[in-house]
C-alpha positions, 0 to 999 in steps of 0.5 A: 681276708684282708685286701688293699681295698677292705674297708675294716670297721670295729665290730658293734660288740667291742669298744676301745677306750684309753686308760689313763690310769693304765696309760693305755688302750684297751679293747673293752667286750662283754667277757672282759678286755684286752690290753692294746700296745700302741701299734695295735691302738693306732691300727684299730683307731683307723678301723673306722669303715672309711679308710681303706687297708692301704690308706691305714698303712700310709698313715701309719708309715708317716706316724712311725717314721717307718716303711714298709709296714703294709705286711705287719698291718695285714698280719695284725688285721687278720688276726683281729678279724679272726678274734671278731674284733673287726667286720 
């Protein structure tokens, strides 16, 4: 479960990189890759194990000039955790 004080980080099985030919971020893993939309990439880039969920949300609300984003971010983080992208 994702709590406001959780500090999500990427699983070592996954690697994010920008693909210039596709002009998008992708998440690479042994079995393939996942194309990420801009919000997903922005969220995952902040999952470094240092930032809390609340800090990630606050940064994203500034980046996207939109509030509230908490529920959307938590839903995405929960799905990413279930898929094994985060730990």
